[in-house]
C-alpha positions in Angstrom: 0.0 0.0 0.0 1.3 3.5 -0.9 0.2 6.8 0.4 0.9 10.4 -0.8 1.2 13.5 1.4 1.4 17.2 0.7 3.5 18.8 3.4 4.1 22.5 4.0 7.1 23.4 6.2 7.3 26.9 7.6 10.0 28.8 9.5 13.6 29.5 8.5 13.6 26.8 5.8 15.0 28.5 2.7 18.6 29.1 2.1 19.6 26.5 4.7 19.9 23.3 2.5 16.3 22.2 3.3 15.6 20.9 -0.2 18.8 18.9 -0.4 18.2 17.5 3.2 14.7 16.4 2.2 15.9 14.8 -1.1 18.7 12.9 0.7 16.3 11.5 3.3 13.5 10.7 0.9 15.9 8.9 -1.5 17.4 6.9 1.3 13.9 5.8 2.3 12.9 4.9 -1.3 10.2 7.5 -1.6 8.9 9.4 -4.7 7.8 12.9 -5.1 9.4 16.4 -4.9 10.4 19.3 -2.8 10.1 22.9 -3.8 10.7 26.4 -2.3 7.6 28.5 -2.4 7.3 32.3 -2.9 6.0 32.8 0.7 9.2 31.4 2.2 7.8 28.0 3.0 8.9 24.7 1.5 6.4 22.4 -0.2 7.0 18.6 -0.2 4.9 16.0 -1.9 6.0 12.5 -1.0 4.7 9.0 -1.6 5.6 5.5 -0.7 5.1 3.0 2.1 3.2 4.7 5.0 5.9 4.0 7.7 8.7 5.5 5.5 6.6 8.6 4.7 6.1 9.0 8.4 9.8 8.7 9.0 10.4 11.5 6.5 7.8 13.7 8.1 9.7 13.3 11.4 12.9 14.3 9.7 11.2 17.4 8.2 10.0 18.4 11.7 13.7 18.6 12.7 15.2 19.9 9.5 18.9 20.5 8.7 21.1 22.1 11.4 20.7 25.7 10.1 16.9 25.5 9.7 14.3 26.5 12.3 11.1 24.6 11.6 8.1 26.4 13.1 5.2 24.6 11.5 4.6 21.4 9.5 1.2 20.9 7.9 0.4 17.5 6.4 -2.5 16.4 4.2 -3.4 13.3 2.3 -3.5 13.6 -1.4 -4.0 11.0 -4.2 -1.2 8.6 -5.1 0.5 9.4 -8.4 2.9 6.4 -8.5 6.1 8.5 -8.5 9.2 6.4 -7.8 11.9 9.0 -7.9 12.3 12.0 -5.5 13.4 15.2 -7.0 14.0 18.9 -6.3 11.6 21.0 -8.3 12.3 24.6 -9.3 
């Protein structure tokens, strides 16, 4: 069973390596989807895969890389798109 989540991360999350951090962890967990900086200063993540691995990534996003300050993480379920690769979107 696969799930897909849309995650918005707010705080000091741009210019601190957050997208690369996210991609590294998602790839290590075998997840698909993307991460993208948003114009309002947040980071958007859409991720899919095995539910337990998606949950593991969400926990990593709550921490963020060492120079980030995560203030809020919003998670919602969205339809699965069968993405197998995780990428950084621009």
